[in-house]
C-alpha positions in Angstrom: 107.8 110.0 116.5 104.8 112.0 117.5 103.4 114.8 114.8 104.6 118.8 116.2 102.1 119.9 113.4 98.8 118.3 112.4 96.2 119.5 110.6 92.7 117.9 109.7 90.7 119.4 106.9 91.8 123.2 107.2 89.4 125.6 104.8 89.8 129.3 104.7 87.8 131.3 102.4 88.1 135.1 101.5 84.5 135.7 100.1 84.4 134.0 96.8 87.8 133.0 97.0 88.3 129.4 98.3 92.5 129.6 99.8 92.5 126.3 101.6 90.2 123.8 100.3 90.8 120.9 103.1 94.3 120.9 103.5 95.5 117.6 106.0 99.2 117.4 107.6 101.4 115.7 110.0 105.1 117.0 110.9 106.7 114.3 113.2 109.0 115.9 115.8 112.4 117.1 114.5 112.1 116.8 110.6 111.8 119.2 108.2 108.4 119.5 106.0 108.3 121.6 102.8 105.5 122.9 101.7 105.8 123.8 97.5 103.3 125.0 95.5 102.7 128.1 93.0 101.7 131.7 94.0 98.8 131.5 95.3 98.2 127.6 95.8 97.5 128.5 99.9 101.1 128.1 101.5 101.2 131.0 103.4 97.6 130.9 104.5 98.2 127.8 105.8 101.2 128.8 107.8 99.5 132.1 109.4 96.4 129.6 110.5 99.5 127.2 112.1 100.6 130.6 113.8 97.7 131.5 115.1 97.5 134.5 112.9 94.1 133.4 110.8 91.1 131.3 112.2 90.4 128.6 110.0 86.9 128.3 108.3 86.8 124.6 109.4 89.3 122.1 110.4 91.5 121.7 113.1 95.2 121.8 113.9 97.3 121.8 116.8 101.2 122.4 116.8 103.1 121.3 119.7 100.2 119.6 121.3 98.4 122.8 121.4 94.6 123.7 119.7 96.0 126.6 117.1 92.7 128.0 118.3 91.6 127.3 121.5 95.4 127.6 122.8 96.2 130.1 120.6 98.0 132.3 123.3 100.0 129.7 124.6 100.6 129.0 121.6 102.5 131.6 120.7 105.1 130.9 123.2 106.2 127.8 122.0 106.9 129.0 118.1 109.1 131.0 116.2 108.6 132.4 112.4 110.1 134.1 109.7 108.1 135.4 107.1 108.8 136.4 103.2 109.7 140.0 104.4 112.2 140.9 107.0 110.0 142.0 110.2 113.3 144.0 112.2 112.9 147.9 113.2 115.1 149.6 110.8 115.4 152.7 113.5 116.8 150.1 116.3 120.4 148.6 115.9 120.4 144.9 115.6 121.0 143.9 119.3 118.3 146.1 119.9 115.9 144.3 117.6 116.5 141.1 119.2 116.2 142.4 123.2 113.0 143.8 122.5 111.5 140.8 121.1 113.3 138.8 124.0 111.1 141.1 126.3 108.6 140.6 124.3 108.8 136.9 125.2 109.0 138.0 128.9 112.3 136.9 129.0 113.3 139.5 131.3 115.8 142.4 130.6 119.4 140.7 131.6 118.3 137.4 129.6 116.7 138.9 126.1 120.5 140.8 126.5 122.4 137.7 127.0 120.0 136.1 124.0 120.5 138.4 121.9 124.6 138.3 122.1 124.1 134.7 121.4 122.0 135.1 118.3 124.3 137.9 116.7 127.3 135.7 116.9 125.7 132.5 115.6 123.7 134.6 112.5 127.6 136.2 111.7 126.2 139.8 112.7 128.3 140.7 115.8 130.2 143.4 114.0 127.2 144.8 112.7 125.6 144.7 116.3 125.5 148.0 117.4 124.5 149.5 114.0 120.9 150.5 112.7 119.6 148.3 111.0 118.3 150.7 108.0 122.0 150.7 107.2 122.0 146.3 106.8 122.0 144.6 103.3 119.0 142.3 102.4 121.1 139.3 103.6 122.1 140.8 107.1 118.0 141.9 107.3 116.7 138.2 106.4 119.7 136.7 108.7 118.2 139.4 111.9 115.1 138.2 111.2 115.8 134.2 111.8 117.3 135.2 114.8 114.4 136.9 116.0 112.4 133.8 115.4 114.5 132.1 117.6 114.8 133.8 120.9 112.7 131.9 122.6 114.3 129.1 121.3 111.1 127.8 119.9 110.5 123.9 119.4 108.5 124.2 116.8 109.7 127.2 113.8 107.5 128.2 110.5 109.6 129.7 107.6 108.0 130.8 105.1 109.8 131.4 102.0 112.9 132.3 104.6 115.6 132.5 101.5 113.8 134.9 99.0 116.0 137.3 97.7 119.2 136.2 99.1 122.5 135.4 97.0 123.5 131.7 96.6 125.8 132.4 99.4 123.9 133.4 101.7 120.9 131.2 100.9 123.4 128.3 101.5 124.5 130.0 105.1 121.0 130.2 106.1 120.2 126.3 105.0 122.6 125.3 107.3 121.1 127.1 110.4 118.5 125.4 109.5 120.2 122.0 109.3 121.8 123.0 112.6 118.4 123.8 114.3 116.7 120.3 113.1 120.0 118.7 114.4 119.2 119.9 118.1 115.3 118.3 117.6 114.0 121.7 116.4 110.6 121.1 114.2 110.6 123.2 110.4 107.9 123.8 108.3 109.2 125.7 105.4 107.6 127.0 102.2 109.3 127.6 99.3 109.3 127.9 95.6 113.5 127.3 95.7 113.2 123.6 94.7 116.6 122.9 95.5 116.2 124.0 98.5 113.8 121.5 99.4 115.3 118.8 97.8 118.3 119.8 100.8 116.1 120.3 103.7 113.1 118.6 103.9 112.5 114.9 105.1 108.8 114.9 103.9 107.5 117.0 101.4 103.6 118.5 100.5 102.4 119.7 96.9 100.1 122.3 97.0 97.8 123.9 94.6 94.7 125.5 94.7 94.7 125.2 98.3 94.8 121.4 98.3 97.6 118.6 98.7 98.1 117.5 95.5 101.5 114.9 96.0 103.1 114.0 99.5 106.3 112.2 100.5 110.1 112.2 100.3 111.7 113.9 97.6 112.5 110.5 96.0 109.0 109.5 96.1 108.0 112.6 94.4 109.9 111.8 91.8 109.1 108.3 91.4 105.4 109.4 90.7 106.9 111.5 87.5 108.8 108.3 85.8 111.4 107.5 87.8 114.7 107.6 85.7 115.6 109.3 83.0 118.2 108.6 79.7 119.8 111.3 78.9 121.4 111.2 75.3 123.3 113.2 72.6 123.9 112.1 68.9 126.0 113.7 66.2 123.7 114.6 63.3 119.7 115.6 62.8 119.0 112.3 61.2 120.4 110.3 64.3 118.7 112.0 66.4 115.5 111.4 64.4 116.3 107.8 64.2 117.4 107.1 68.3 114.2 108.3 68.4 112.5 105.8 66.7 114.2 103.4 67.9 114.0 103.8 71.8 110.5 105.8 72.0 108.6 102.3 72.1 110.4 101.1 75.6 109.8 105.1 77.0 107.9 105.3 79.7 106.1 108.3 78.6 106.8 111.0 75.5 110.2 111.4 74.5 111.6 115.2 74.8 113.8 116.2 71.8 116.1 119.1 72.0 117.0 119.4 68.1 119.2 122.8 69.1 121.7 120.1 71.4 120.7 117.0 69.3 119.5 115.8 72.9 116.9 113.0 73.8 115.5 112.8 77.3 113.5 109.4 77.6 112.0 108.5 80.8 112.7 104.6 81.2 112.4 101.8 84.2 115.3 99.8 84.8 118.1 102.0 85.8 121.4 101.1 84.4 120.0 98.2 82.5 117.9 100.3 80.6 120.6 102.4 79.5 123.0 99.7 78.2 120.3 98.4 76.2 119.5 101.7 74.7 122.9 102.1 73.5 122.8 98.3 72.3 119.6 99.0 69.9 121.6 102.6 69.0 124.9 100.8 68.4 123.0 98.5 65.9 121.5 101.3 64.0 125.0 102.7 63.4 124.2 105.7 66.0 126.7 107.7 66.9 126.3 108.5 70.5 128.2 111.8 71.7 127.5 111.5 75.0 125.1 109.5 77.4 123.6 109.0 80.8 121.5 107.8 83.3 119.6 110.3 85.8 116.5 110.9 88.1 114.0 113.9 87.2 114.4 117.2 89.5 111.9 118.5 91.8 111.7 121.0 89.4 110.7 118.3 87.2 108.3 116.9 89.4 106.8 120.3 90.2 106.0 121.3 86.2 104.3 117.7 86.1 102.2 118.0 88.9 101.0 121.9 89.2 101.5 123.0 85.8 103.8 125.6 86.8 107.4 126.1 86.5 108.8 127.1 89.9 110.2 130.5 90.6 114.1 131.2 89.5 116.6 133.3 91.0 115.7 135.7 87.7 112.5 136.2 88.8 113.4 137.5 92.3 114.9 140.3 93.5 118.8 139.4 94.7 119.9 140.7 98.1 123.5 140.6 99.3 
């Protein structure tokens, strides 16, 4: 597959602050590419350059085969974008918002109205089509904003933290829309701080920090970078916890995590199920009573924390919108 998006050595500075410090990306057609990183890592700046809203200070980028600087005017008709905050007019109805976008894309009045109705139905907004947007809930506004990004049926779509503030049900609904778009051939570049979102949607992921790509790969490849499998087990007493730690620590690939409250150990290992079997055998030899045990992969949250030193954002520190 040829790349729908390429970036080579993108640099962007704001005075003494370097927002991007040589970003390189390549996104194949018909895939979802995830950009992960803490606040201020350079994700939104990257999207703004790729959508022609900012000019890079150095480097080169193309989207849908067009240069983001030299061909900016032509490119804008071939991309869609939905930002962190819904860009809708509160005084217009949902239908009027989408019809206005259609006219801006020069679709003509008839086609703009037709496309608006198609998208309102697709995003389950038909019942609210003729109501002013100021009365919409947060989730409805986000869906309308995404619908606006799709009016011209663009081959490349940029979603900058599209589910920020959505409740879990609305978030899952939007994920289903994105999956349907990609199945139809759309290329999506997604920035997010929700690790579950990237794990579920993205074919490949770039972790960005301080304006640089610090890791790149599939979700499984990134998980392998931070230690592969984990044995998780719990015991019945603090004495047994210490014994288990002493016995299993020599075979661990990295530091063993101890949870004194839950009487639980987490041990990074190689070897999959065989490692778990061997660990349980050693504990049985030491007469340690294991309450439960299992083998699991690291989560993207652990990848994010290991690579960036930051916790990913959680629902607890984001405003919820219905």
